[in-house]
Backbone of each chain as ProteinMPNN parsed JSONL, in Angstrom:
{"seq_chain_A": "XXXXXXXXXXXXXXXXXXXXXXXXXXXXXXXXXXXXXXXXXXXXXXXXXXXXXXXXXXXXXXXXXXXXXXXXXXXXXXXXXXXXXXXXXXXXXXXXXXXXXXXXXXXXXXXXXXXXXXXXXXXX", "coords_chain_A": {"N_chain_A": [[200.138, 220.841, 29.048], [201.045, 217.932, 30.808], [199.434, 214.801, 30.553], [198.56, 212.582, 33.082], [197.046, 210.385, 33.017], [197.438, 208.102, 31.213], [199.799, 207.033, 32.289], [198.975, 206.314, 34.808], [197.349, 204.223, 34.188], [199.192, 202.359, 33.257], [200.634, 201.913, 35.584], [198.681, 200.71, 37.157], [198.299, 198.383, 35.707], [200.779, 197.159, 35.994], [200.79, 196.754, 38.756], [198.686, 194.954, 38.988], [199.772, 192.817, 37.618], [201.804, 192.18, 39.345], [200.386, 191.291, 41.574], [199.192, 189.034, 40.471], [201.482, 187.546, 39.923], [202.467, 187.077, 42.49], [200.419, 185.538, 43.467], [200.73, 183.335, 41.872], [203.232, 182.373, 42.754], [202.509, 181.508, 45.202], [201.335, 179.148, 44.831], [200.048, 175.812, 45.453], [202.192, 173.412, 47.129], [204.364, 171.075, 45.441], [203.377, 167.745, 44.469], [203.741, 164.779, 46.573], [204.983, 162.752, 45.022], [206.186, 164.23, 42.974], [207.927, 165.83, 44.453], [209.448, 163.803, 45.521], [210.648, 162.812, 43.236], [212.485, 164.789, 42.704], [214.195, 164.559, 44.912], [215.111, 161.967, 44.469], [216.473, 162.272, 42.059], [218.599, 163.878, 42.885], [219.935, 162.448, 44.966], [219.74, 159.624, 44.663], [219.927, 158.696, 42.044], [222.545, 158.496, 41.284], [223.564, 155.93, 41.863], [221.351, 154.201, 41.479], [220.44, 154.95, 39.019], [219.022, 157.145, 36.521], [216.478, 156.408, 35.689], [215.961, 154.53, 37.576], [216.755, 151.925, 37.172], [218.921, 150.68, 38.232], [221.295, 151.331, 37.089], [223.043, 153.484, 37.456], [225.641, 156.055, 37.248], [227.591, 155.466, 39.107], [227.236, 152.841, 39.568], [228.896, 150.838, 38.631], [230.969, 150.77, 40.406], [230.178, 149.441, 42.6], [230.253, 146.528, 44.659], [228.106, 144.89, 45.053], [225.486, 144.979, 42.836], [223.477, 147.917, 42.445], [220.029, 148.046, 43.445], [217.506, 147.222, 41.069], [215.032, 149.263, 40.668], [212.828, 149.353, 39.119], [211.766, 146.921, 38.923], [211.384, 146.113, 41.413], [209.512, 144.666, 44.021], [209.129, 145.27, 46.594], [207.554, 146.399, 49.613], [206.068, 149.594, 50.493], [206.664, 150.293, 53.173], [208.917, 148.736, 53.665], [210.721, 149.896, 51.897], [210.875, 152.484, 52.922], [212.132, 151.948, 55.301], [214.627, 150.884, 54.494], [215.721, 153.001, 53.134], [215.883, 154.878, 55.184], [217.461, 153.564, 57.185], [219.525, 152.265, 55.879], [221.312, 149.815, 53.821], [222.792, 147.771, 55.143], [221.563, 147.456, 57.631], [219.351, 146.129, 56.895], [220.125, 143.719, 56.063], [221.072, 143.82, 53.535], [223.05, 145.211, 50.831], [225.868, 146.981, 52.046], [226.602, 149.201, 50.746], [224.509, 150.816, 50.291], [223.657, 153.716, 51.742], [222.637, 154.875, 55.06], [220.09, 157.079, 55.1], [218.99, 158.728, 56.967], [220.264, 160.812, 58.28], [220.578, 162.658, 56.395], [218.316, 163.104, 54.823], [215.022, 164.371, 55.471], [212.201, 163.059, 57.333], [209.938, 163.491, 55.834], [211.029, 163.86, 53.29], [212.09, 161.313, 52.885], [209.744, 159.789, 52.854], [208.575, 160.959, 50.609], [210.403, 160.316, 48.547], [210.21, 157.581, 48.491], [207.587, 157.356, 47.762], [207.781, 158.251, 45.171], [209.5, 156.267, 44.124], [207.81, 154.118, 44.257], [206.277, 154.504, 42.033], [207.839, 153.697, 39.964], [207.705, 151.026, 39.437], [204.809, 149.837, 38.494], [203.556, 147.569, 39.461], [204.273, 147.273, 42.041], [204.584, 146.325, 45.524], [202.318, 147.497, 48.051]], "CA_chain_A": [[200.216, 220.124, 30.325], [201.165, 216.476, 30.606], [198.345, 214.024, 31.131], [199.072, 211.436, 33.845], [196.079, 209.293, 32.955], [198.023, 206.858, 30.647], [200.79, 206.467, 33.219], [198.258, 205.66, 35.907], [196.891, 202.938, 33.638], [200.35, 201.433, 33.229], [200.94, 201.559, 36.978], [197.659, 199.752, 37.597], [198.566, 197.107, 35.026], [201.957, 196.548, 36.646], [200.38, 196.297, 40.091], [197.88, 193.74, 38.796], [200.697, 191.739, 37.248], [202.509, 191.802, 40.57], [199.464, 190.493, 42.39], [199.057, 187.728, 39.823], [202.738, 186.801, 40.091], [202.586, 186.594, 43.865], [199.452, 184.453, 43.59], [201.333, 182.179, 41.219], [204.288, 181.863, 43.623], [201.925, 180.905, 46.398], [200.58, 177.951, 44.423], [200.278, 174.696, 46.375], [203.451, 172.688, 46.975], [204.309, 169.937, 44.526], [202.875, 166.504, 45.063], [204.813, 163.954, 47.141], [205.715, 162.062, 43.954], [207.038, 165.211, 42.287], [209.022, 166.181, 45.374], [210.293, 162.613, 45.616], [211.442, 162.714, 42.008], [213.606, 165.722, 42.864], [215.122, 163.93, 45.867], [215.695, 160.804, 43.801], [217.428, 162.764, 41.063], [219.785, 164.425, 43.541], [220.668, 161.541, 45.856], [219.629, 158.185, 44.394], [220.199, 158.341, 40.651], [223.976, 158.217, 41.145], [223.729, 154.468, 41.839], [220.172, 153.501, 40.953], [220.168, 155.378, 37.647], [218.001, 158.18, 36.352], [215.175, 155.741, 35.616], [215.826, 153.591, 38.688], [217.016, 150.554, 36.724], [220.149, 150.165, 38.857], [222.383, 151.554, 36.142], [223.613, 154.815, 37.649], [227.048, 156.177, 36.823], [228.468, 154.864, 40.111], [226.838, 151.434, 39.773], [230.01, 149.941, 38.321], [231.908, 150.727, 41.53], [229.604, 148.665, 43.705], [230.454, 145.076, 44.618], [226.741, 144.376, 44.853], [224.814, 145.939, 41.958], [222.333, 148.616, 43.048], [218.733, 147.437, 43.12], [216.713, 147.706, 39.942], [213.774, 149.656, 41.321], [211.705, 149.228, 38.178], [211.194, 145.574, 39.067], [211.274, 145.819, 42.846], [208.134, 144.497, 44.517], [209.139, 145.53, 48.035], [206.474, 147.286, 50.061], [206.437, 150.972, 50.832], [207.285, 150.363, 54.506], [210.273, 148.187, 53.532], [211.565, 150.897, 51.228], [211.115, 153.583, 53.862], [213.101, 151.481, 56.296], [215.969, 150.721, 53.926], [216.235, 154.351, 52.843], [216.2, 155.528, 56.451], [218.474, 152.882, 57.997], [220.624, 151.756, 55.063], [221.246, 148.424, 53.388], [223.359, 146.835, 56.12], [220.573, 147.218, 58.681], [218.284, 145.285, 56.346], [220.741, 142.512, 55.528], [221.37, 144.043, 52.12], [224.369, 145.791, 50.578], [226.279, 148.113, 52.89], [226.831, 150.365, 49.877], [223.324, 151.675, 50.419], [223.822, 154.428, 53.018], [221.468, 155.26, 55.855], [219.858, 158.471, 54.688], [218.25, 159.463, 58.003], [220.971, 162.034, 58.68], [220.642, 163.569, 55.239], [216.956, 163.419, 54.389], [213.991, 164.452, 56.504], [211.206, 161.978, 57.229], [209.053, 163.831, 54.707], [211.77, 163.581, 52.051], [212.166, 159.856, 52.746], [208.409, 159.344, 52.421], [208.371, 161.443, 49.242], [211.22, 159.589, 47.569], [209.639, 156.236, 48.386], [206.359, 157.518, 46.975], [208.221, 158.303, 43.769], [210.033, 154.946, 43.748], [206.65, 153.237, 44.063], [205.732, 154.699, 40.68], [208.763, 153.146, 38.961], [207.161, 149.714, 39.092], [203.375, 149.905, 38.79], [203.101, 146.361, 40.138], [204.982, 147.179, 43.304], [203.791, 146.08, 46.723], [201.928, 148.728, 48.748]], "C_chain_A": [[200.22, 218.613, 30.065], [199.995, 215.767, 31.271], [198.923, 212.785, 31.826], [198.163, 210.225, 33.736], [196.689, 208.014, 32.363], [199.002, 206.192, 31.609], [200.099, 205.738, 34.376], [197.751, 204.281, 35.469], [198.007, 201.9, 33.645], [200.676, 200.965, 34.645], [199.947, 200.532, 37.495], [197.898, 198.376, 36.98], [199.729, 196.379, 35.68], [201.589, 196.005, 38.029], [199.569, 195.013, 39.982], [198.773, 192.552, 38.475], [201.438, 191.235, 38.477], [201.654, 190.923, 41.458], [199.312, 189.1, 41.802], [200.297, 186.88, 40.042], [202.844, 186.246, 41.505], [201.591, 185.466, 44.118], [200.03, 183.171, 43.006], [202.393, 181.541, 42.11], [203.719, 181.121, 44.831], [201.121, 179.646, 46.053], [200.922, 176.793, 45.369], [201.597, 173.975, 46.096], [203.256, 171.511, 46.019], [203.791, 168.695, 45.248], [204.036, 165.719, 45.671], [205.638, 163.244, 46.06], [206.668, 163.023, 43.239], [208.214, 165.622, 43.17], [210.0, 165.009, 45.481], [211.175, 162.439, 44.387], [212.663, 163.617, 42.091], [214.657, 165.137, 43.808], [215.852, 162.77, 45.195], [216.779, 161.251, 42.818], [218.729, 163.224, 41.721], [220.609, 163.362, 44.26], [220.726, 160.084, 45.394], [220.091, 157.783, 42.994], [221.67, 158.015, 40.418], [224.233, 156.713, 41.036], [222.553, 153.773, 41.149], [219.815, 153.902, 39.53], [219.022, 156.36, 37.566], [216.599, 157.559, 36.336], [214.974, 154.695, 36.687], [216.148, 152.14, 38.343], [218.308, 149.965, 37.316], [221.39, 150.399, 38.019], [222.968, 152.96, 36.24], [225.095, 154.846, 37.332], [228.009, 155.59, 37.844], [228.151, 153.384, 40.342], [228.014, 150.487, 39.577], [231.007, 149.828, 39.467], [231.435, 149.803, 42.646], [229.876, 147.173, 43.536], [229.12, 144.373, 44.405], [226.007, 145.394, 43.985], [223.649, 146.62, 42.672], [221.021, 147.998, 42.579], [218.101, 148.086, 41.892], [215.312, 148.0, 40.473], [212.575, 149.55, 40.389], [211.073, 147.84, 38.248], [211.023, 145.187, 40.536], [209.805, 145.711, 43.266], [208.071, 144.689, 46.036], [208.044, 146.529, 48.398], [207.001, 148.682, 50.371], [207.167, 151.026, 52.177], [208.702, 149.791, 54.479], [211.203, 149.235, 52.931], [211.864, 152.078, 52.147], [212.201, 153.188, 54.856], [214.513, 151.39, 55.716], [216.568, 152.075, 53.538], [216.687, 155.007, 54.147], [217.411, 154.892, 57.129], [219.648, 152.3, 57.206], [220.521, 150.273, 54.786], [221.715, 147.429, 54.429], [222.342, 146.48, 57.198], [219.461, 146.285, 58.215], [218.84, 143.987, 55.781], [221.012, 142.6, 54.038], [222.741, 144.701, 52.001], [224.663, 146.987, 51.487], [226.597, 149.346, 52.051], [225.651, 151.33, 49.923], [223.403, 152.384, 51.763], [222.507, 154.562, 53.774], [221.258, 156.755, 55.612], [219.192, 159.305, 55.777], [218.938, 160.747, 58.439], [221.009, 163.069, 57.571], [219.247, 164.047, 54.849], [216.013, 163.521, 55.591], [213.028, 163.28, 56.326], [210.258, 162.235, 56.059], [209.752, 163.513, 53.383], [211.886, 162.078, 51.81], [210.83, 159.313, 52.252], [208.16, 159.745, 50.967], [209.152, 160.605, 48.22], [210.701, 158.162, 47.401], [208.343, 156.29, 47.575], [206.701, 157.566, 45.481], [208.707, 156.933, 43.292], [208.886, 153.958, 43.504], [206.094, 153.353, 42.639], [206.615, 154.062, 39.602], [208.355, 151.741, 38.533], [205.688, 149.701, 39.476], [202.865, 148.681, 39.561], [203.714, 146.182, 41.508], [204.034, 146.9, 44.463], [203.472, 147.386, 47.42], [202.28, 148.58, 50.2]], "O_chain_A": [[199.489, 218.106, 29.214], [199.614, 216.084, 32.398], [199.685, 212.03, 31.222], [198.459, 209.165, 34.288], [196.496, 206.938, 32.929], [199.039, 204.968, 31.736], [200.563, 204.702, 34.852], [197.723, 203.325, 36.243], [197.802, 200.736, 33.987], [200.956, 199.789, 34.879], [200.326, 199.591, 38.193], [197.726, 197.346, 37.632], [199.689, 195.168, 35.896], [202.03, 194.924, 38.417], [199.738, 194.094, 40.783], [198.574, 191.444, 38.973], [201.672, 190.037, 38.637], [202.128, 189.937, 42.023], [199.303, 188.106, 42.528], [200.213, 185.681, 40.306], [203.254, 185.102, 41.707], [201.872, 184.545, 44.886], [199.854, 182.081, 43.55], [202.457, 180.317, 42.218], [204.356, 180.235, 45.4], [200.339, 179.147, 46.862], [201.973, 176.804, 46.01], [202.059, 173.936, 44.956], [202.144, 171.024, 45.819], [203.779, 168.625, 46.477], [205.192, 165.963, 45.325], [206.86, 163.15, 46.177], [207.809, 162.673, 42.938], [209.346, 165.747, 42.702], [211.215, 165.199, 45.527], [212.311, 161.974, 44.487], [213.741, 163.265, 41.612], [215.856, 165.21, 43.538], [217.065, 162.62, 45.341], [217.863, 160.67, 42.763], [219.818, 162.995, 41.195], [221.838, 163.367, 44.179], [221.685, 159.382, 45.713], [220.582, 156.674, 42.786], [222.004, 157.327, 39.453], [225.03, 156.276, 40.206], [222.745, 152.869, 40.336], [218.975, 153.26, 38.9], [218.156, 156.398, 38.44], [215.656, 158.117, 36.899], [213.936, 154.034, 36.72], [215.853, 151.232, 39.12], [218.727, 148.873, 36.933], [222.415, 149.745, 38.213], [223.344, 153.554, 35.23], [225.73, 153.805, 37.167], [229.137, 155.245, 37.492], [228.739, 152.751, 41.22], [228.126, 149.468, 40.258], [231.807, 148.892, 39.501], [232.209, 149.433, 43.528], [229.754, 146.621, 42.442], [229.027, 143.39, 43.67], [225.913, 146.562, 44.363], [222.916, 145.973, 43.42], [220.921, 147.494, 41.461], [218.15, 149.301, 41.701], [214.515, 147.089, 40.696], [211.431, 149.649, 40.833], [209.991, 147.609, 37.707], [210.579, 144.085, 40.858], [208.976, 146.55, 42.914], [207.089, 144.318, 46.679], [207.665, 147.383, 47.597], [208.205, 148.908, 50.49], [208.173, 151.722, 52.308], [209.588, 150.286, 55.177], [212.325, 149.431, 53.398], [212.975, 152.606, 52.147], [213.07, 153.988, 55.203], [215.481, 151.775, 56.37], [217.782, 152.265, 53.609], [217.753, 155.62, 54.201], [218.297, 155.605, 57.601], [220.65, 151.889, 57.792], [219.748, 149.558, 55.425], [221.118, 146.365, 54.589], [222.269, 145.329, 57.63], [218.724, 145.723, 59.025], [218.131, 143.239, 55.107], [221.164, 141.583, 53.361], [223.503, 144.738, 52.967], [223.83, 147.875, 51.669], [226.836, 150.423, 52.599], [225.792, 152.516, 49.627], [223.24, 151.754, 52.809], [221.423, 154.389, 53.217], [222.134, 157.576, 55.884], [218.862, 160.468, 55.545], [218.281, 161.673, 58.916], [221.421, 164.21, 57.781], [219.027, 165.228, 54.583], [216.196, 162.835, 56.597], [213.041, 162.6, 55.3], [209.83, 161.302, 55.38], [209.139, 162.964, 52.468], [211.791, 161.619, 50.671], [210.785, 158.482, 51.346], [207.603, 158.97, 50.189], [208.626, 160.237, 47.17], [210.745, 157.602, 46.306], [208.046, 155.38, 46.8], [205.998, 156.994, 44.648], [208.368, 156.493, 42.194], [208.985, 153.076, 42.651], [205.51, 152.405, 42.114], [206.185, 153.907, 38.459], [208.625, 151.32, 37.408], [205.355, 149.568, 40.653], [201.842, 148.765, 40.241], [203.687, 145.091, 42.077], [202.841, 147.196, 44.395], [204.288, 148.308, 47.385], [202.044, 149.495, 50.988]]}, "seq_chain_B": "XXXXXXXXXXXXXXXXXXXXXXXXXXXXXXXXXXXXXXXXXXXXXXXXXXXXXXXXXXXXXXXXXXXXXXXXXXXXXXXXXXXXXXXXXXXXXXXXXXXXXXXX", "coords_chain_B": {"N_chain_B": [[288.571, 163.248, 51.226], [287.554, 163.176, 48.675], [286.414, 160.688, 48.684], [284.399, 161.13, 50.479], [282.667, 162.87, 49.109], [281.925, 161.144, 47.112], [280.568, 159.186, 48.509], [278.407, 160.697, 49.497], [277.171, 161.349, 47.098], [276.404, 158.824, 46.183], [274.632, 157.99, 48.207], [272.721, 159.983, 47.949], [271.699, 159.452, 45.389], [270.607, 156.995, 45.814], [268.624, 157.419, 47.597], [265.227, 157.016, 48.352], [262.286, 158.403, 46.773], [260.219, 159.877, 48.881], [256.833, 159.184, 49.548], [254.047, 161.314, 49.957], [251.505, 161.942, 52.412], [248.383, 163.22, 52.075], [246.221, 165.025, 53.994], [242.813, 165.276, 54.036], [240.022, 166.754, 55.236], [236.556, 166.191, 56.01], [234.127, 168.314, 56.543], [231.311, 170.098, 57.673], [229.815, 169.428, 55.44], [231.621, 169.671, 53.336], [234.72, 169.407, 51.542], [237.945, 169.936, 52.999], [239.649, 171.212, 51.321], [239.333, 172.472, 47.995], [240.776, 171.825, 45.836], [243.707, 169.933, 44.996], [247.176, 169.26, 44.824], [249.219, 166.595, 43.937], [251.45, 163.73, 43.901], [252.199, 160.809, 41.932], [251.97, 157.858, 43.768], [251.675, 159.108, 46.16], [249.468, 159.396, 48.997], [246.046, 159.975, 49.89], [244.372, 160.881, 52.74], [241.204, 160.7, 53.935], [239.262, 162.256, 56.293], [236.469, 161.982, 58.271], [234.862, 164.53, 59.741], [232.414, 165.337, 60.378], [229.208, 165.114, 62.054], [227.834, 163.045, 60.901], [227.419, 160.487, 58.332], [229.817, 160.107, 55.658], [230.94, 159.672, 52.276], [233.255, 158.385, 49.89], [234.245, 158.543, 46.582], [235.474, 157.998, 43.214], [235.033, 158.511, 39.804], [236.777, 158.919, 37.824], [238.592, 158.772, 34.726], [241.295, 158.345, 34.921], [241.728, 157.086, 37.399], [239.591, 155.087, 39.119], [237.653, 154.645, 42.063], [236.141, 153.382, 45.079], [235.691, 154.252, 48.247], [233.809, 153.736, 50.042], [231.213, 154.176, 52.561], [231.458, 156.017, 55.531], [231.583, 156.626, 59.083], [231.347, 159.342, 61.516], [234.45, 160.595, 62.637], [235.907, 158.562, 61.531], [238.324, 157.395, 59.068], [239.42, 157.175, 55.651], [241.627, 155.913, 53.181], [243.366, 156.504, 50.123], [245.544, 155.439, 47.529], [247.4, 157.178, 45.144], [247.655, 156.299, 41.883], [248.156, 156.825, 39.183], [249.24, 159.4, 36.876], [247.434, 162.462, 36.307], [244.149, 163.958, 36.154], [241.952, 163.859, 38.824], [238.631, 163.501, 39.934], [237.012, 163.766, 42.873], [234.293, 162.622, 44.788], [231.423, 162.772, 47.007], [229.059, 160.413, 47.688], [226.893, 160.705, 49.286], [226.538, 163.378, 49.726], [226.034, 165.249, 47.221], [226.945, 167.775, 46.547], [229.538, 168.005, 47.31], [232.789, 168.295, 46.175], [236.023, 167.482, 44.972], [239.022, 168.236, 43.394], [241.822, 166.601, 42.166], [245.061, 167.008, 41.16], [247.31, 164.957, 39.775], [250.664, 164.502, 39.572], [253.54, 163.138, 37.789]], "CA_chain_B": [[287.496, 164.179, 50.863], [286.965, 162.686, 47.439], [285.561, 159.553, 49.062], [283.219, 161.671, 51.155], [281.76, 163.338, 48.056], [281.426, 159.965, 46.404], [279.577, 158.556, 49.376], [277.211, 161.555, 49.52], [276.519, 161.207, 45.794], [275.751, 157.503, 46.118], [273.487, 158.0, 49.12], [271.715, 160.871, 47.354], [271.053, 158.784, 44.261], [269.875, 155.808, 46.267], [267.525, 157.787, 48.5], [263.926, 156.896, 47.708], [261.426, 159.577, 46.788], [259.19, 159.543, 49.851], [255.471, 159.565, 49.189], [253.404, 162.154, 50.964], [250.102, 161.658, 52.726], [247.638, 164.485, 52.117], [245.033, 164.889, 54.837], [241.654, 166.076, 53.618], [238.909, 166.501, 56.156], [235.191, 166.441, 55.534], [233.482, 169.046, 57.633], [230.293, 171.026, 57.177], [229.427, 168.958, 54.096], [232.58, 170.181, 52.351], [236.107, 168.994, 51.718], [238.727, 171.044, 53.56], [240.221, 171.915, 50.16], [238.582, 172.203, 46.765], [241.737, 171.297, 44.861], [244.902, 169.394, 45.651], [248.23, 168.797, 43.923], [249.919, 165.462, 44.544], [252.28, 162.966, 42.962], [251.958, 159.37, 41.889], [252.534, 157.196, 44.943], [251.165, 159.773, 47.361], [248.153, 158.937, 49.463], [245.141, 160.981, 50.469], [243.567, 160.368, 53.85], [239.968, 161.458, 54.12], [238.781, 162.108, 57.67], [235.108, 162.497, 58.468], [234.747, 165.331, 60.962], [231.015, 165.727, 60.537], [228.489, 164.18, 62.934], [227.04, 162.119, 60.092], [228.259, 159.702, 57.429], [230.283, 160.596, 54.365], [231.338, 158.633, 51.327], [234.287, 158.868, 48.968], [234.419, 157.756, 45.365], [235.893, 158.721, 42.011], [234.742, 157.814, 38.541], [237.69, 159.498, 36.839], [239.231, 157.819, 33.808], [242.654, 158.083, 35.417], [241.659, 156.127, 38.51], [238.283, 155.061, 39.776], [237.667, 153.903, 43.328], [235.031, 153.621, 46.007], [236.166, 153.998, 49.608], [232.651, 153.388, 50.85], [230.573, 155.154, 53.452], [232.049, 155.87, 56.856], [230.951, 157.468, 60.11], [232.079, 160.416, 62.187], [235.71, 160.231, 63.281], [236.622, 157.529, 60.772], [239.11, 157.848, 57.914], [239.671, 156.259, 54.539], [242.834, 156.342, 52.465], [243.532, 156.007, 48.762], [246.865, 155.698, 46.96], [247.298, 157.724, 43.789], [248.403, 155.329, 41.075], [248.506, 157.298, 37.836], [249.164, 160.86, 36.728], [246.243, 162.978, 35.639], [243.196, 164.717, 36.963], [240.954, 163.042, 39.518], [237.524, 164.207, 40.576], [236.556, 162.97, 44.011], [232.947, 163.038, 45.193], [230.756, 162.087, 48.122], [227.769, 159.938, 47.174], [225.818, 161.108, 50.194], [226.379, 164.829, 49.592], [226.469, 165.485, 45.836], [227.562, 169.086, 46.363], [230.948, 167.94, 47.702], [233.677, 167.979, 45.044], [237.46, 167.733, 45.166], [239.808, 167.95, 42.192], [243.211, 166.272, 42.509], [245.993, 166.973, 40.027], [248.366, 164.01, 40.138], [251.833, 164.611, 38.693], [254.409, 161.945, 37.8]], "C_chain_B": [[286.749, 163.694, 49.625], [286.009, 161.519, 47.718], [284.259, 160.045, 49.707], [282.188, 162.137, 50.122], [281.126, 162.163, 47.316], [280.317, 159.292, 47.219], [278.278, 159.368, 49.39], [276.432, 161.402, 48.21], [275.76, 159.885, 45.704], [274.497, 157.47, 46.982], [272.353, 158.841, 48.529], [270.97, 160.198, 46.231], [270.171, 157.624, 44.737], [268.677, 156.16, 47.129], [266.191, 157.694, 47.771], [263.149, 158.209, 47.761], [260.249, 159.254, 47.698], [257.829, 160.05, 49.39], [254.863, 160.372, 50.332], [251.987, 161.658, 51.222], [249.388, 163.001, 52.897], [246.363, 164.269, 52.93], [243.946, 165.849, 54.346], [240.511, 165.75, 54.57], [237.583, 166.83, 55.483], [234.444, 167.062, 56.697], [232.483, 170.043, 57.061], [229.858, 170.703, 55.764], [230.327, 169.551, 53.014], [233.937, 169.551, 52.614], [236.883, 170.199, 52.236], [239.456, 171.826, 52.477], [239.394, 171.542, 48.932], [239.474, 171.584, 45.7], [243.011, 170.895, 45.588], [245.902, 168.975, 44.588], [249.019, 167.707, 44.627], [250.747, 164.765, 43.482], [251.878, 161.5, 43.004], [252.671, 158.71, 43.074], [252.097, 157.841, 46.241], [249.84, 159.138, 47.779], [247.331, 160.149, 49.915], [244.353, 160.29, 51.568], [242.372, 161.29, 54.04], [239.449, 161.198, 55.534], [237.41, 162.771, 57.812], [235.01, 163.228, 59.806], [233.335, 165.877, 61.152], [230.31, 164.714, 61.441], [227.573, 163.223, 62.171], [227.956, 161.457, 59.064], [228.675, 160.492, 56.189], [230.696, 159.392, 53.52], [232.404, 159.233, 50.43], [234.326, 157.95, 47.76], [234.927, 158.655, 44.252], [235.581, 157.857, 40.799], [235.663, 158.319, 37.436], [238.32, 158.418, 35.979], [240.607, 157.409, 34.322], [242.658, 156.997, 36.485], [240.268, 156.198, 39.136], [238.382, 154.229, 41.044], [236.427, 154.248, 44.137], [235.522, 153.255, 47.403], [235.015, 153.713, 50.563], [232.142, 154.539, 51.704], [231.107, 154.94, 54.859], [231.567, 156.973, 57.802], [231.894, 158.534, 60.655], [233.355, 159.897, 62.856], [236.516, 159.193, 62.53], [237.345, 158.141, 59.573], [239.177, 156.761, 56.852], [240.848, 156.816, 53.754], [242.862, 155.744, 51.073], [244.944, 156.368, 48.279], [246.698, 156.146, 45.517], [248.232, 156.933, 42.868], [248.871, 155.843, 39.726], [248.446, 158.819, 37.777], [247.899, 161.265, 35.986], [245.334, 163.701, 36.615], [242.109, 163.797, 37.528], [239.849, 163.931, 40.076], [236.956, 163.294, 41.651], [235.211, 163.531, 44.489], [232.488, 162.28, 46.438], [229.37, 161.692, 47.634], [226.599, 160.4, 48.029], [225.512, 162.605, 50.062], [226.902, 165.252, 48.22], [227.157, 166.827, 45.61], [229.053, 169.081, 46.712], [231.812, 167.486, 46.526], [235.125, 168.307, 45.429], [238.182, 167.334, 43.883], [241.261, 167.719, 42.615], [244.025, 166.194, 41.224], [247.169, 166.091, 40.447], [249.489, 164.097, 39.105], [252.684, 163.349, 38.8], [255.422, 162.023, 38.932]], "O_chain_B": [[285.525, 163.779, 49.525], [284.96, 161.381, 47.089], [283.186, 159.473, 49.515], [280.998, 161.844, 50.239], [279.951, 162.194, 46.949], [279.282, 158.889, 46.688], [277.186, 158.805, 49.305], [275.203, 161.333, 48.209], [274.631, 159.831, 45.218], [273.444, 156.992, 46.559], [271.183, 158.464, 48.598], [269.753, 160.342, 46.113], [269.136, 157.321, 44.144], [267.812, 155.319, 47.373], [266.047, 158.243, 46.678], [263.33, 159.018, 48.671], [259.382, 158.457, 47.34], [257.688, 161.176, 48.914], [255.137, 160.131, 51.508], [251.36, 161.039, 50.362], [249.749, 163.807, 53.754], [245.532, 163.43, 52.586], [244.147, 167.06, 54.26], [240.094, 164.597, 54.685], [237.502, 167.619, 54.542], [234.168, 166.409, 57.703], [232.772, 170.742, 56.09], [229.566, 171.604, 54.978], [229.868, 169.89, 51.924], [234.269, 169.204, 53.748], [236.529, 171.343, 51.951], [239.838, 172.976, 52.691], [238.834, 170.449, 48.845], [239.0, 170.91, 44.785], [243.347, 171.435, 46.642], [245.523, 168.402, 43.566], [249.438, 167.872, 45.773], [250.747, 165.157, 42.315], [251.298, 161.02, 43.978], [253.841, 158.986, 43.336], [252.137, 157.213, 47.3], [249.191, 158.438, 47.001], [247.872, 161.196, 50.271], [243.744, 159.243, 51.349], [242.514, 162.491, 54.272], [239.226, 160.05, 55.918], [237.23, 163.952, 57.513], [235.068, 162.609, 60.869], [233.098, 166.759, 61.977], [230.769, 163.579, 61.576], [226.643, 162.659, 62.747], [229.125, 161.821, 58.94], [227.984, 161.408, 55.743], [230.783, 158.263, 54.001], [232.451, 160.448, 50.235], [234.426, 156.73, 47.895], [234.833, 159.881, 44.317], [235.831, 156.652, 40.778], [235.363, 158.165, 36.252], [238.554, 157.299, 36.434], [241.022, 156.26, 34.169], [243.498, 156.097, 36.466], [239.839, 157.246, 39.618], [239.104, 153.234, 41.092], [235.765, 155.26, 43.907], [235.743, 152.081, 47.702], [235.228, 153.478, 51.753], [232.573, 155.687, 51.587], [231.198, 153.804, 55.325], [231.203, 158.073, 57.388], [233.069, 158.603, 60.296], [233.332, 158.884, 63.555], [237.682, 158.962, 62.85], [237.027, 159.243, 59.126], [239.008, 155.576, 57.141], [241.042, 158.029, 53.671], [242.432, 154.609, 50.868], [245.464, 157.444, 48.574], [245.932, 155.549, 44.76], [249.447, 156.911, 43.065], [249.864, 155.361, 39.183], [247.702, 159.451, 38.527], [247.369, 160.522, 35.159], [245.713, 164.009, 37.745], [241.446, 163.062, 36.795], [240.122, 164.997, 40.628], [236.484, 162.193, 41.369], [235.022, 164.744, 44.58], [233.092, 161.289, 46.85], [228.594, 162.548, 47.211], [225.463, 160.478, 47.562], [224.377, 163.038, 50.26], [228.081, 165.574, 48.076], [227.864, 167.011, 44.619], [229.754, 170.054, 46.434], [231.586, 166.419, 45.955], [235.393, 169.287, 46.124], [237.981, 166.24, 43.356], [241.851, 168.532, 43.327], [243.718, 165.416, 40.321], [247.924, 166.434, 41.356], [249.293, 163.806, 37.925], [252.574, 162.59, 39.762], [256.234, 161.113, 39.098]]}, "name": "protein", "num_of_chains": 2, "seq": "XXXXXXXXXXXXXXXXXXXXXXXXXXXXXXXXXXXXXXXXXXXXXXXXXXXXXXXXXXXXXXXXXXXXXXXXXXXXXXXXXXXXXXXXXXXXXXXXXXXXXXXXXXXXXXXXXXXXXXXXXXXXXXXXXXXXXXXXXXXXXXXXXXXXXXXXXXXXXXXXXXXXXXXXXXXXXXXXXXXXXXXXXXXXXXXXXXXXXXXXXXXXXXXXXXXXXXXXXXXXXXXXXXXX"}
């Protein structure tokens, strides 16, 4: 007669693994800076560069060079406004689009939080 | 009759090769076509049919350009200057891609 005891052990182990995996998936969301880094990589690095130095692959197409965010001392509220409303609304380059139709307010706040880390001496 | 054939031949040789304008719309965060075949001298008109801004640029070796960012209902046009393969993108929506094969 076949003993089902070992199989039951395996089934219990698999069930435990499943519970652990689901616990892992339910881990807390990334920090605002980490989420902002993802947004920056997708939308901003094209012009501002991967490291934010204003040397993105499309920087050469711009009449006004993209801002070097590693030396920017603009405040967080200024950056939120220019990301949301675009460069023209702030008297800056019109090449900087208004991102309010693309990014959510949370994404804008997150990306600015990340940009703040690019220059430790930045204005708060 | 011989003169008629001669005239037709002359007119045929002198007729310019008309450039075409290819209309590509931007709708639903996508170009209306993913690929396009065109010739040198042709133009592409990009029309924004989304309720938000789009942008058009190309960093291709063959021809690079930046048509800027433009709002709903607006259009931008570019003339194709050299043969080769062009990759056109939207800076606002990185998932948007268009490949243009430009023949002589």
